[in-house]
BAFI-3210 file (N, C-alpha, C; in Angstrom, 3 decimals, decimal comma, padded with zeros to 6 digits):
// residues 323
n [1|2|3|4|5|6|7|8|9|10|11|12|13|14|15|16|17|18|19|20|21|22|23|24|25|26|27|28|29|30|31|32|33|34|35|36|37|38|39|40|41|42|43|44|45|46|47|48|49|50|51|52|53|54|55|56|57|58|59|60|61|62|63|64|65|66|67|68|69|70|71|72|73|74|75|76|77|78|79|80|81|82|83|84|85|86|87|88|89|90|91|92|93|94|95|96|97|98|99|100|101|102|103|104|105|106|107|108|109|110|111|112|113|114|115|116|117|118|119|120|121|122|123|124|125|126|127|128|129|130|131|132|133|134|135|136|137|138|139|140|141|142|143|144|145|146|147|148|149|150|151|152|153|154|155|156|157|158|159|160|161|162|163|164|165|166|167|168|169|170|171|172|173|174|175|176|177|178|179|180|181|182|183|184|185|186|187|188|189|190|191|192|193|194|195|196|197|198|199|200|201|202|203|204|205|206|207|208|209|210|211|212|213|214|215|216|217|218|219|220|221|222|223|224|225|226|227|228|229|230|231|232|233|234|235|236|237|238|239|240|241|242|243|244|245|246|247|248|249|250|251|252|253|254|255|256|257|258|259|260|261|262|263|264|265|266|267|268|269|270|271|272|273|274|275|276|277|278|279|280|281|282|283|284|285|286|287|288|289|290|291|292|293|294|295|296|297|298|299|300|301|302|303|304|305|306|307|308|309|310|311|312|313|314|315|316|317|318|319|320|321|322|323]
n.u [000,777|000,544|002,295|000,333|-002,315|-002,006|-001,868|-004,179|-005,964|-005,068|-005,659|-008,789|-009,256|-008,370|-010,067|-012,709|-012,062|-011,983|-011,149|-013,271|-015,330|-013,736|-012,842|-015,450|-016,669|-014,565|-015,216|-013,624|-012,051|-012,050|-009,407|-007,402|-007,410|-006,549|-003,863|-002,982|-002,412|-000,246|001,593|001,827|002,769|005,098|006,824|007,109|008,379|007,488|004,434|001,463|-001,428|-003,123|-004,177|-007,214|-009,392|-011,862|-011,586|-009,155|-006,911|-005,241|-001,653|000,828|002,542|001,311|-001,287|000,365|001,376|-001,137|-002,085|-000,492|-000,658|-003,673|-003,321|-001,642|-002,518|-004,939|-003,512|-002,636|-005,160|-006,358|-004,467|-004,869|-007,558|-006,714|-004,726|-007,136|-007,969|-010,006|-011,631|-010,782|-011,870|-012,014|-011,241|-011,131|-009,551|-008,873|-006,504|-005,959|-005,104|-004,925|-004,934|-006,989|-008,844|-008,795|-008,935|-011,562|-013,486|-012,954|-011,716|-013,373|-015,506|-014,955|-014,195|-016,137|-017,305|-016,505|-016,256|-019,164|-018,914|-017,630|-018,596|-017,337|-015,315|-013,905|-012,939|-010,339|-010,125|-008,096|-007,526|-004,651|-002,775|-000,418|002,677|002,926|004,128|003,850|004,880|005,423|003,489|001,131|-000,294|-001,959|-002,068|-001,573|-002,984|-000,678|-000,156|001,994|005,637|007,445|009,623|012,816|011,654|011,333|008,891|005,803|004,223|001,780|000,749|-002,578|-002,726|-003,403|-003,274|-004,013|-001,650|-003,368|-004,118|-006,847|-010,250|-012,544|-015,151|-016,512|-013,923|-012,410|-013,891|-013,643|-010,838|-010,188|-008,341|-005,247|-002,496|-000,084|002,344|003,577|001,525|000,346|001,820|000,340|-001,884|-004,344|-003,812|-004,661|-003,053|-002,543|-000,199|000,849|003,774|004,784|006,686|006,198|005,314|005,169|004,592|005,467|006,165|005,401|005,715|005,906|006,712|008,545|009,069|009,357|006,794|005,848|002,809|000,249|-000,361|-003,238|-004,782|-003,506|-003,996|-003,857|-005,721|-007,684|-010,567|-010,968|-009,728|-010,802|-013,485|-013,150|-012,063|-014,424|-015,812|-014,715|-012,417|-009,621|-006,631|-006,102|-003,875|-004,446|-005,023|-006,683|-008,563|-009,658|-011,450|-013,062|-015,624|-016,851|-016,072|-017,334|-020,008|-019,394|-018,607|-015,743|-013,056|-010,619|-006,815|-003,988|-003,616|-001,614|000,740|001,451|002,693|004,468|001,730|000,735|001,582|-000,423|-000,410|-001,173|-000,009|001,671|003,222|006,339|008,060|005,814|003,874|001,208|-002,436|-005,535|-007,944|-006,034|-004,935|-007,268|-008,579|-006,943|-006,411|-009,519|-009,474|-007,449|-008,997|-010,970|-010,146|-008,331|-010,154|-012,065|-010,260|-009,589|-011,907|-011,720|-009,553|-010,321|-012,665|-011,225|-009,707|-011,210|-012,283|-010,310|-009,228|-007,772|-005,452|-005,634|-007,641|-010,553|-009,990|-011,815|-012,958|-010,563|-009,764|-008,906|-006,020|-005,396|-004,849|-006,239|-009,026]
n.v [-001,290|002,225|005,259|007,746|006,265|005,308|007,119|008,419|006,510|006,117|009,093|008,551|006,855|008,079|010,033|009,006|007,779|004,734|001,735|-000,269|001,467|003,347|001,617|000,716|003,275|003,506|001,509|-000,947|-003,313|-004,115|-005,738|-004,989|-002,507|-002,062|-003,133|-001,905|000,785|-000,438|-000,843|001,919|002,644|001,014|002,296|004,829|004,657|005,649|005,087|006,166|005,688|004,676|001,440|000,432|-002,435|-000,743|001,893|004,152|006,228|009,477|009,504|011,878|012,113|011,231|013,172|015,474|014,297|013,370|016,113|017,295|015,031|015,657|018,205|017,951|016,036|017,924|019,146|018,193|016,899|019,988|020,687|018,807|019,075|022,005|021,081|019,481|021,650|022,771|024,965|025,178|024,817|026,648|024,798|023,097|023,195|026,896|027,776|030,753|033,527|036,342|039,659|040,811|042,217|042,875|041,021|040,724|042,865|043,294|041,239|038,576|039,260|040,014|037,196|035,151|036,396|035,516|032,536|032,459|032,765|030,908|028,172|025,386|025,903|025,251|026,595|028,251|030,091|031,967|034,090|036,010|038,206|038,578|037,828|035,071|032,483|031,096|028,982|027,152|026,841|026,072|028,132|029,235|032,040|035,094|038,017|040,774|043,572|045,910|047,538|045,292|042,694|041,044|038,244|034,351|034,827|036,243|039,469|041,721|044,826|046,146|048,849|050,833|052,364|054,268|055,568|056,602|059,242|059,650|060,856|060,869|063,179|064,623|064,219|065,422|068,104|069,077|068,515|069,863|070,172|068,803|070,768|069,914|067,255|067,665|068,938|066,692|065,821|066,691|064,715|062,006|058,515|056,135|052,608|050,664|048,711|045,643|045,542|046,854|048,205|050,160|052,866|055,159|057,289|057,885|060,171|061,518|064,025|067,034|066,526|064,438|063,300|061,804|060,802|060,975|060,411|060,613|057,572|055,915|053,607|050,508|048,328|044,813|044,743|046,451|046,469|047,013|049,739|051,117|051,640|052,764|054,935|055,815|056,512|059,090|058,491|059,101|060,183|057,681|055,470|054,462|051,798|053,169|051,983|050,732|052,600|053,311|053,270|054,835|056,587|057,475|057,810|059,951|059,244|059,796|061,275|062,258|063,542|065,620|065,422|066,303|065,671|062,562|059,359|057,437|055,776|052,507|050,043|047,508|044,149|041,537|038,064|035,025|032,415|031,533|029,869|028,071|026,599|028,682|027,108|026,537|027,961|028,916|031,212|032,349|033,683|035,132|037,446|037,886|039,068|041,123|042,869|043,449|043,993|045,996|047,793|048,485|049,330|052,116|053,330|053,357|055,190|057,259|058,020|058,469|060,262|062,435|062,930|063,806|066,750|070,310|070,484|072,820|074,185|076,386|079,518|080,883|078,703|076,793|074,351|074,373|072,424|070,440|066,821|065,964|067,499]
n.w [000,118|-000,756|000,700|000,907|000,982|003,165|004,635|003,762|005,668|007,389|008,708|008,946|010,567|012,633|013,031|013,432|015,230|015,923|014,744|013,310|012,756|011,282|008,881|008,010|006,564|004,540|003,266|003,772|005,748|008,859|010,297|007,914|008,060|009,807|010,081|007,992|009,298|011,067|009,558|008,852|011,227|011,540|009,294|009,575|012,600|014,629|017,920|016,612|017,387|020,805|021,899|023,446|024,578|023,802|022,870|020,794|020,705|020,273|020,011|021,392|018,962|017,239|017,103|015,986|013,216|012,924|012,082|010,251|007,832|007,508|006,409|003,976|002,631|001,778|000,215|-001,813|-003,102|-003,687|-005,978|-007,776|-008,650|-009,217|-011,227|-013,450|-014,099|-012,223|-010,538|-007,128|-004,580|-001,719|001,746|004,404|007,918|009,533|011,761|013,668|015,067|017,931|019,538|022,407|022,547|019,823|018,730|019,274|019,007|015,949|014,408|015,007|013,740|010,797|010,543|010,861|009,039|007,219|007,084|006,139|003,523|002,613|002,977|003,750|005,204|008,434|011,459|014,079|016,677|018,683|021,255|022,275|024,298|023,572|022,427|019,788|018,400|015,681|014,388|016,131|018,082|016,145|014,405|011,325|010,852|012,469|013,844|014,748|016,190|016,200|015,365|013,478|013,639|011,787|010,525|009,938|009,241|006,506|006,248|006,032|005,868|007,502|007,987|010,379|014,564|016,583|019,190|022,311|024,211|026,713|028,042|030,580|029,636|032,177|033,522|032,620|032,845|035,526|036,275|034,712|031,268|030,146|028,785|027,370|027,783|030,121|031,625|032,837|035,156|037,100|037,342|037,836|036,984|034,669|034,486|032,162|031,388|032,450|033,673|036,540|036,882|034,725|034,870|033,204|030,311|027,156|024,581|021,389|018,802|019,352|021,816|023,106|025,234|028,291|030,716|033,713|035,363|038,337|039,569|040,383|039,811|038,255|036,098|033,578|032,061|029,371|029,290|031,626|031,944|031,215|031,984|034,434|033,221|032,214|034,695|035,634|036,690|036,509|033,771|031,003|028,951|025,914|023,224|019,834|018,359|021,056|022,038|020,833|019,964|022,776|021,874|019,821|020,992|022,750|025,523|025,946|025,635|023,708|024,137|024,177|021,622|019,876|020,632|020,360|020,067|017,632|015,590|015,817|013,514|012,058|011,262|009,531|009,332|007,950|008,091|005,696|003,495|002,655|000,321|-000,099|001,216|-000,825|000,968|002,796|000,895|000,316|002,920|003,772|001,827|002,025|004,561|004,797|003,260|004,046|006,930|006,318|005,417|007,769|010,055|008,638|008,535|011,158|012,028|010,501|012,282|014,289|014,444|013,922|016,276|017,778|019,470|019,622|022,112|024,055|025,903|026,021|027,858|029,576|030,605|031,720|034,496|037,874|037,791|040,323|041,427|043,681|044,114]
ca.u [-000,016|001,325|002,496|-000,648|-003,280|-002,084|-001,996|-006,061|-006,996|-004,551|-006,750|-010,021|-009,191|-008,152|-011,242|-013,705|-011,452|-012,153|-010,844|-014,039|-016,216|-013,033|-013,476|-017,424|-016,653|-013,110|-015,818|-012,816|-012,378|-011,571|-008,040|-006,847|-007,043|-005,646|-002,648|-002,255|-002,111|000,463|002,239|002,474|003,424|006,576|007,831|007,603|009,160|006,569|003,241|000,364|-002,180|-002,926|-005,384|-007,714|-010,759|-012,522|-011,334|-008,417|-006,955|-004,404|-000,551|001,456|002,808|-000,411|-001,632|001,295|001,199|-002,819|-002,829|000,573|-001,449|-004,849|-002,823|-000,783|-004,102|-005,727|-003,023|-002,928|-006,243|-005,996|-003,056|-005,191|-008,282|-006,278|-004,523|-008,084|-008,764|-011,324|-011,535|-010,575|-013,832|-011,314|-012,137|-010,574|-009,340|-007,693|-005,836|-005,273|-004,625|-005,233|-004,832|-007,618|-010,295|-008,498|-009,918|-013,166|-013,701|-012,789|-011,277|-014,219|-016,662|-014,328|-014,101|-017,665|-018,275|-015,730|-017,253|-020,531|-018,777|-017,102|-019,095|-016,525|-013,577|-013,741|-011,649|-010,147|-009,647|-007,436|-007,326|-004,277|-002,688|001,012|003,695|002,554|005,210|003,775|004,950|005,231|001,839|000,186|-001,246|-001,618|-002,195|-001,730|-002,973|-000,218|-000,319|003,498|006,464|007,884|011,444|012,816|011,258|010,569|007,054|005,942|002,568|000,975|-000,182|-003,380|-003,417|-002,418|-003,877|-003,170|-001,907|-003,770|-004,648|-007,940|-010,352|-014,338|-015,604|-016,516|-013,523|-011,644|-014,583|-013,898|-009,684|-008,702|-007,774|-003,932|-002,052|001,054|002,693|004,345|000,680|000,034|002,341|-001,301|-003,021|-004,397|-003,659|-004,717|-002,196|-002,516|000,777|001,434|004,568|004,777|007,578|005,679|004,405|005,390|004,435|006,616|005,623|006,833|005,653|006,730|007,140|009,675|009,751|008,547|005,918|005,034|001,381|-000,100|-001,071|-004,542|-004,859|-002,821|-004,114|-003,379|-007,089|-007,860|-011,317|-011,219|-009,183|-011,906|-014,514|-012,391|-011,889|-015,390|-015,988|-013,890|-011,002|-008,138|-006,621|-005,805|-003,378|-005,115|-004,759|-007,451|-009,847|-010,113|-012,406|-013,913|-017,489|-016,737|-015,941|-018,657|-020,892|-019,341|-018,376|-014,586|-012,917|-009,015|-006,510|-002,499|-003,168|-000,309|002,234|000,877|003,674|004,344|001,014|001,441|000,934|-001,155|-000,194|-001,994|001,252|001,703|004,132|006,154|008,342|005,263|003,005|-000,370|-003,380|-006,277|-008,543|-005,482|-005,307|-008,516|-008,936|-005,946|-007,196|-010,523|-008,967|-006,887|-009,991|-012,370|-009,700|-007,869|-011,468|-012,491|-009,151|-009,342|-013,089|-011,237|-008,414|-011,236|-013,029|-011,111|-008,893|-012,084|-012,723|-009,624|-009,644|-007,183|-005,198|-005,710|-009,200|-010,608|-009,409|-012,210|-013,188|-010,136|-010,523|-008,016|-005,410|-005,408|-005,935|-007,191|-010,297]
ca.v [000,022|003,196|005,716|008,155|005,737|004,868|007,740|008,696|005,447|006,838|010,171|007,270|006,009|008,918|010,884|007,845|006,722|003,638|001,140|-000,839|002,632|003,561|000,034|000,896|004,571|003,112|000,650|-001,979|-004,648|-003,860|-006,027|-004,412|-001,175|-002,141|-003,560|-000,466|002,067|-001,086|-000,314|003,072|003,176|000,489|003,249|006,198|004,911|006,163|005,163|007,034|005,507|004,185|001,021|-000,622|-002,674|-000,182|003,019|004,320|007,150|009,760|010,008|013,469|012,182|011,094|014,393|016,536|014,017|014,010|018,108|017,246|014,110|016,652|019,509|017,627|015,633|018,829|020,148|017,175|017,603|021,038|020,627|017,950|020,401|022,957|020,333|018,788|023,039|023,027|026,122|024,940|025,547|026,448|024,040|022,822|024,308|027,989|028,255|031,788|034,114|037,688|040,014|039,546|042,801|043,525|039,991|040,653|043,648|043,404|039,816|037,373|039,390|039,144|035,075|034,687|036,213|034,541|031,215|032,454|032,871|029,879|026,916|024,107|026,424|025,464|027,927|028,135|031,825|032,158|035,537|036,102|039,585|038,055|037,162|033,783|031,444|030,504|027,531|026,206|026,841|025,713|028,430|029,423|033,350|036,005|039,667|041,419|045,175|046,467|047,143|043,717|042,504|040,121|036,552|033,965|035,155|037,156|040,130|042,267|045,673|046,650|049,400|051,284|052,470|055,266|055,703|058,216|059,560|060,176|060,627|061,213|064,686|064,865|064,504|067,041|069,517|069,041|069,021|070,788|069,277|069,193|071,451|069,464|066,206|067,872|069,173|065,228|065,710|067,158|064,629|061,109|058,010|054,657|052,312|049,432|047,900|044,360|045,417|047,298|049,401|050,897|053,814|056,980|056,936|058,178|061,089|062,133|065,225|068,156|066,497|063,940|063,037|060,382|062,128|060,144|060,673|059,857|056,323|055,249|052,851|049,735|047,021|044,614|045,189|047,431|046,811|047,843|051,046|051,751|051,913|053,531|056,132|056,375|056,863|059,365|057,827|059,893|059,758|056,515|055,626|052,896|052,187|054,002|051,212|049,695|053,771|053,993|053,171|055,602|058,169|058,137|058,419|061,270|059,692|060,191|062,206|062,151|065,160|065,410|064,404|066,734|064,672|061,146|058,786|056,989|055,083|051,015|049,482|046,234|042,943|039,855|037,475|033,665|031,439|031,503|028,232|027,062|027,607|028,864|026,450|027,926|028,402|030,240|032,530|033,344|033,978|036,622|037,878|038,357|039,470|042,136|043,576|043,724|044,650|047,593|049,135|048,687|050,377|052,904|053,787|053,468|056,406|058,517|058,710|058,807|061,839|063,809|062,845|064,094|068,125|070,700|070,195|073,459|074,370|078,359|080,653|080,663|076,619|075,828|074,371|074,091|070,441|069,411|065,724|065,790|067,802]
ca.w [-000,236|-000,912|001,898|000,892|001,010|004,439|005,654|004,367|006,512|009,515|009,039|009,093|012,057|014,189|013,054|013,513|017,104|015,921|013,294|012,439|011,990|009,963|007,326|007,192|006,507|003,764|002,316|003,741|006,610|010,037|009,828|006,143|008,013|011,415|009,029|007,089|010,162|012,023|008,513|008,584|012,484|011,636|008,918|010,777|013,365|015,890|017,630|016,271|017,877|022,057|021,655|024,143|024,292|023,908|022,366|019,965|021,144|019,312|021,120|021,061|017,759|016,542|016,945|015,430|012,393|011,627|011,330|008,619|006,956|006,939|005,466|002,857|001,725|001,325|-000,590|-003,003|-003,719|-004,726|-006,840|-008,481|-008,881|-010,386|-012,842|-014,029|-014,317|-011,327|-009,205|-005,771|-002,822|000,077|002,758|005,731|008,806|009,427|013,083|013,624|016,678|017,732|020,731|023,053|022,611|018,863|018,274|019,352|017,986|014,410|013,692|014,945|013,046|009,734|010,570|010,891|007,409|005,254|006,928|005,756|002,107|002,345|004,438|003,442|006,122|009,614|012,086|015,691|017,045|019,949|021,494|023,356|024,190|023,872|020,804|019,517|017,563|014,520|014,193|017,476|018,685|014,884|013,853|010,239|010,737|013,387|013,733|015,087|016,445|016,252|014,362|013,433|013,316|010,580|011,137|009,181|008,109|005,517|006,961|004,962|006,736|007,202|008,725|012,165|015,193|017,181|020,828|022,679|025,941|026,905|029,671|029,995|029,546|033,636|034,685|031,922|033,452|037,241|036,479|033,547|029,910|029,940|027,024|027,339|028,380|031,181|032,815|033,110|036,698|038,228|037,136|038,094|035,589|034,988|033,797|031,679|031,970|033,615|034,774|038,317|037,150|034,194|035,246|032,753|029,252|026,316|023,353|020,494|018,256|020,357|023,159|022,776|026,372|029,086|032,183|034,826|035,718|039,775|039,283|040,811|039,596|037,223|035,616|033,160|030,818|029,051|029,607|032,985|032,393|029,658|032,828|034,744|033,004|032,161|035,612|035,892|037,721|035,847|032,260|030,186|027,211|025,066|021,212|019,315|018,809|022,205|022,847|019,366|021,013|023,082|021,399|018,806|021,700|023,701|026,667|026,279|024,801|023,483|024,909|024,183|020,684|019,071|021,399|020,271|019,638|016,344|015,763|015,871|012,085|012,424|010,334|009,031|009,241|008,215|007,990|004,857|003,160|002,050|-000,976|000,813|000,078|-001,252|001,718|003,673|000,377|000,211|003,917|003,923|000,846|002,611|006,007|004,429|002,223|005,340|008,103|005,823|005,732|009,475|010,206|007,686|009,188|012,487|012,352|010,413|013,253|015,815|013,952|013,456|017,285|018,425|019,208|020,092|023,559|024,749|026,072|025,987|028,996|030,538|031,249|032,287|036,026|038,748|037,621|041,245|041,071|044,651|043,741]
c.u [000,738|001,238|000,938|-002,278|-003,442|-002,684|-003,319|-006,583|-006,583|-005,896|-008,130|-010,091|-009,377|-010,171|-012,944|-013,981|-012,314|-011,785|-012,042|-015,116|-014,841|-013,314|-014,994|-016,823|-015,197|-014,153|-014,507|-013,455|-011,795|-009,503|-007,110|-006,844|-006,264|-004,176|-001,895|-001,758|-000,837|001,883|003,092|003,830|005,062|007,494|007,941|008,755|008,350|005,234|002,992|-000,671|-002,199|-004,437|-005,748|-008,620|-011,774|-012,694|-009,961|-008,095|-005,327|-003,024|000,244|001,776|001,627|-000,701|-001,304|000,883|-000,603|-002,917|-001,447|-000,373|-002,734|-004,320|-001,822|-001,764|-005,026|-004,774|-002,857|-004,148|-006,552|-005,681|-004,298|-006,506|-007,877|-005,811|-005,753|-008,602|-010,031|-011,001|-011,909|-011,726|-012,465|-012,484|-011,134|-010,378|-008,293|-007,554|-006,058|-005,653|-004,404|-005,141|-006,302|-008,726|-010,109|-009,775|-011,556|-014,145|-013,885|-012,447|-012,311|-015,176|-016,476|-014,361|-014,984|-018,227|-017,826|-016,296|-018,789|-020,329|-017,955|-017,230|-018,274|-015,035|-014,534|-012,230|-011,678|-009,257|-009,507|-006,938|-006,383|-003,329|-000,213|001,665|003,512|003,603|003,813|003,592|005,031|004,187|000,462|-000,846|-001,069|-001,819|-002,640|-001,651|-001,787|000,166|001,340|004,449|007,294|009,084|011,494|012,290|011,079|009,196|007,301|004,328|002,554|000,140|-001,424|-003,752|-003,237|-003,346|-003,092|-002,486|-002,623|-004,020|-006,149|-009,139|-011,966|-014,471|-015,671|-015,539|-012,161|-012,220|-013,954|-011,933|-008,731|-008,696|-006,241|-003,602|-000,986|001,521|002,943|002,905|000,120|000,385|001,143|-002,448|-002,996|-004,661|-004,168|-004,025|-003,116|-001,629|000,888|002,383|004,406|005,701|007,581|005,047|005,266|005,017|005,342|005,504|006,450|005,602|006,180|006,958|008,161|010,207|008,699|008,153|005,502|003,402|001,210|-000,931|-001,736|-004,651|-003,818|-003,275|-003,859|-004,981|-007,789|-009,615|-011,589|-010,263|-010,232|-012,880|-014,045|-011,778|-012,799|-016,149|-015,655|-012,747|-009,622|-007,976|-005,943|-005,389|-004,099|-005,010|-006,620|-008,754|-010,518|-011,188|-012,789|-015,559|-017,167|-016,699|-017,422|-019,387|-021,126|-018,929|-016,626|-014,191|-010,641|-007,946|-004,951|-002,263|-002,093|000,848|001,987|002,424|003,359|002,902|001,796|001,375|000,206|-001,225|-001,375|-000,096|001,018|003,186|004,716|007,183|007,287|004,362|001,026|-001,596|-004,607|-007,422|-007,206|-004,692|-006,299|-008,667|-007,461|-006,334|-008,399|-010,720|-008,341|-007,787|-010,819|-011,231|-009,086|-009,545|-011,892|-011,106|-008,669|-010,529|-012,300|-010,586|-009,694|-012,297|-012,714|-009,695|-009,959|-012,506|-011,863|-009,382|-008,389|-006,911|-005,894|-007,428|-009,561|-010,069|-010,424|-013,396|-011,854|-009,906|-008,162|-007,386|-005,500|-005,542|-006,587|-008,782|-011,254]
c.v [001,400|004,274|007,038|007,654|005,426|006,073|008,350|007,424|005,849|008,268|009,363|007,543|006,746|010,067|009,977|007,291|005,895|002,792|000,302|000,405|002,941|002,834|000,536|002,224|004,440|002,381|-000,601|-002,952|-004,205|-004,724|-005,700|-003,026|-001,001|-002,231|-002,408|000,470|001,430|-000,963|000,779|003,670|002,914|001,415|004,246|006,048|005,349|005,725|006,202|006,533|004,420|003,217|000,306|-000,875|-001,586|001,567|003,127|006,082|007,933|009,847|011,281|013,314|011,946|012,366|015,380|015,823|013,462|015,139|017,625|016,611|014,898|017,757|019,387|017,048|016,307|018,746|019,396|017,470|018,875|021,466|019,649|018,794|021,477|022,784|020,470|020,659|023,580|024,428|025,680|025,091|025,365|025,840|023,614|023,919|025,178|028,130|029,457|032,336|035,887|038,127|039,938|040,865|043,478|041,891|039,917|041,483|043,902|041,812|038,935|038,140|039,083|037,588|035,369|035,388|035,915|033,046|031,153|032,523|031,624|028,819|025,557|024,497|025,989|026,311|027,555|029,225|031,500|033,592|035,519|037,364|039,547|037,671|035,527|034,031|031,035|028,751|026,593|026,146|026,546|026,475|028,980|030,916|034,127|037,217|039,832|043,042|045,541|046,310|046,087|043,689|041,491|039,308|035,831|033,616|036,226|037,919|041,012|043,100|045,693|047,739|049,925|051,965|053,353|055,283|056,563|057,982|059,947|059,674|061,276|062,958|065,442|065,239|065,607|067,952|069,635|069,079|069,371|069,476|069,695|069,671|070,901|068,467|066,808|068,179|067,668|064,815|065,686|066,404|063,117|060,082|056,669|053,996|050,992|048,552|046,735|044,796|046,759|048,645|050,399|052,137|055,738|056,132|058,277|059,118|061,373|063,115|066,233|068,085|065,817|063,119|061,830|061,685|060,728|060,538|060,268|058,707|055,928|054,351|052,186|048,862|046,488|043,684|046,176|047,895|047,824|049,234|051,609|051,975|052,404|054,759|056,989|057,536|057,745|059,869|058,635|059,370|058,538|056,784|054,355|053,466|052,178|053,186|050,634|051,058|054,058|054,276|053,966|057,227|058,255|058,432|059,359|060,585|059,254|060,577|062,114|063,131|064,664|064,890|064,926|066,003|063,448|060,887|058,279|056,145|053,425|050,503|047,841|045,190|042,333|038,929|036,508|033,755|031,298|029,757|027,545|027,332|027,470|027,857|027,431|028,183|029,354|031,223|033,543|033,688|035,299|037,234|038,707|038,983|040,759|043,600|044,284|044,546|046,332|048,559|049,212|049,788|052,052|054,105|054,254|055,036|057,390|058,922|059,140|060,240|062,608|063,707|063,763|065,790|068,775|070,312|071,022|074,269|075,786|078,455|080,303|079,472|076,370|076,138|074,085|072,684|069,615|068,244|065,766|066,711|066,998]
c.w [000,108|000,281|002,298|001,270|002,439|005,059|005,426|005,175|007,617|009,231|009,469|010,542|012,864|014,205|013,315|015,045|016,856|014,457|012,318|011,938|010,880|008,384|007,513|006,600|004,417|002,794|002,270|005,047|007,970|010,233|008,348|006,727|009,163|010,841|008,518|008,179|010,633|011,042|008,603|010,048|012,365|010,646|009,341|011,807|015,062|016,165|017,787|017,384|019,418|021,949|023,185|024,125|023,429|023,252|021,633|020,475|020,469|020,628|020,882|019,391|016,902|016,009|015,967|013,623|011,627|011,528|009,900|007,744|006,576|005,944|004,102|001,908|001,004|-000,038|-001,972|-004,070|-004,787|-005,235|-007,780|-009,329|-009,986|-011,945|-013,514|-014,713|-013,258|-010,487|-007,845|-005,274|-002,102|001,056|003,524|007,400|009,232|010,978|012,926|015,012|016,729|018,764|021,214|022,559|020,657|017,776|017,867|018,650|016,300|014,256|013,755|013,820|011,626|009,585|010,214|009,432|006,316|006,245|006,744|004,411|002,116|003,832|004,603|005,397|007,410|010,253|013,354|015,620|018,115|019,664|022,462|023,143|024,502|022,505|020,499|018,385|016,593|014,064|015,278|017,966|017,557|014,775|012,307|010,136|011,830|013,113|014,639|014,900|017,161|015,421|014,164|013,087|011,939|010,821|009,258|008,621|007,450|006,675|006,019|005,998|006,210|007,622|010,410|012,887|016,025|018,874|021,733|024,070|025,966|027,726|029,356|030,603|031,446|033,942|034,424|032,870|034,864|037,292|035,917|032,627|029,889|028,715|026,589|027,885|030,040|032,440|033,452|034,626|037,422|038,154|037,540|036,775|036,196|033,817|033,477|031,294|032,450|034,004|035,883|038,025|035,853|034,522|034,543|031,263|028,477|025,195|022,568|020,034|019,091|021,384|023,561|024,426|027,102|030,600|032,979|036,001|037,769|039,182|040,648|041,049|037,951|037,221|033,909|031,523|030,917|028,766|030,872|033,260|031,344|030,806|033,542|034,472|032,734|033,016|036,537|036,601|037,370|034,588|032,266|029,416|026,887|023,663|020,784|018,972|019,892|022,583|021,286|019,594|021,582|023,088|020,511|019,792|022,918|024,822|027,025|025,049|024,517|023,304|024,567|022,319|019,380|019,304|021,437|019,541|018,417|016,315|014,858|014,807|013,145|010,984|010,365|008,483|008,906|008,077|006,328|004,606|002,429|001,179|-000,211|000,463|-000,423|-000,062|002,696|002,635|000,746|001,393|003,897|002,732|001,443|004,261|005,696|003,930|004,104|006,779|007,557|005,968|006,882|010,023|009,653|008,622|010,333|012,424|011,486|010,978|014,205|015,728|014,184|015,503|018,483|018,572|019,770|021,712|024,726|025,168|026,489|027,847|029,664|031,103|031,990|033,788|036,624|038,475|038,953|041,316|042,960|044,647|043,718]
res [m|d|q|l|a|a|m|r|i|f|v|a|v|a|e|a|e|g|f|a|a|a|a|r|q|l|a|s|s|p|p|a|v|t|r|a|v|a|a|l|e|e|r|i|g|a|r|l|l|l|r|t|t|r|s|v|r|l|t|e|a|g|q|r|y|l|a|d|c|r|r|i|l|l|e|i|d|e|a|e|a|t|a|a|g|v|q|a|e|p|r|g|q|i|a|m|t|a|p|v|m|f|g|r|l|h|v|a|p|m|l|l|g|f|l|d|r|f|p|e|v|t|a|r|l|v|l|l|d|r|v|v|d|l|m|e|e|g|f|d|v|a|v|r|i|a|h|l|a|d|s|s|q|q|a|v|k|v|g|h|v|r|r|v|i|c|a|s|p|d|y|l|a|r|h|g|e|p|e|t|p|a|d|l|v|h|h|r|a|v|f|t|s|p|l|a|n|l|r|d|w|g|f|g|g|r|g|g|s|r|i|a|p|s|a|q|l|m|v|n|s|s|d|i|a|i|a|a|a|l|e|g|r|g|l|t|r|l|l|s|y|q|i|a|a|e|l|r|a|g|r|i|k|i|v|l|a|d|y|e|p|p|p|a|p|v|h|i|m|q|m|e|g|r|r|p|s|a|r|l|r|a|f|v|d|y|a|v|e|h|l|r|a|d|l|a|r|l|d|a|e|t|s|s|a|s|r|p|s|q|p|p|a|h|t|r|r|d|v|s|p|n|r]
***
């Protein structure tokens, strides 16, 4: 039996979780299926399945081999369809990761739209606020909000997001709106860094400095920082997409826009070195189109919502944090 046929049998056994069930699906006999898997294990030199009288389970090596078999067999099917002049319909699984809040607000809606368009595709979306190694952790695609170093991955820029300082109108009415970064020493702040020693903000533009406001609260959740800002507990620094809804509703206001550091680029990343499958090509094209449109709209909204830092003289208030 050739190796590709043995791989198809192994996939059927793993998915059916049994030799008899796989044999029925393949119109074969249980002994023939058992012999094929045993020969495959001998060829590879590793146990792929753990067999008991009641169940069949994948070993760790079997789990990795199953993922590779599915990918290889799918690529072969797509190559044959292309050679026959048939447009391959995207199918199979896409594994994707993205930052938690960006994933919830932008990636998940886009992904659901893609699945509606290509019903033969399945997806696994994992939201993590950390840098993910695509190869080691088994992901096809990642959204990354950062300047990228050289790597073995290819990236497509889909836009950027601003690093903005913001507060509720109520807080600014009570404590005054900062005119320059130096004014922040008179304000309270909510910090979103998980690092206990990172309690200052860097500025670009005309500022080019680092300022440390008084930290009333430090959290590792953007949602909590937004809630605290909406309650008037102080200024906070966030990425512009995180406060888009609050900006539209007038519940939060951006300050010190002239002093913002350079915006953070948003990329869609995938592994290099492999010919991407039809489903991956279709997905990346779809994701680039929709995320670019989302981020362009977001940039226009947040830019129009930014106001000059200096309020009229008759509306300025005491900026003491104790008021």
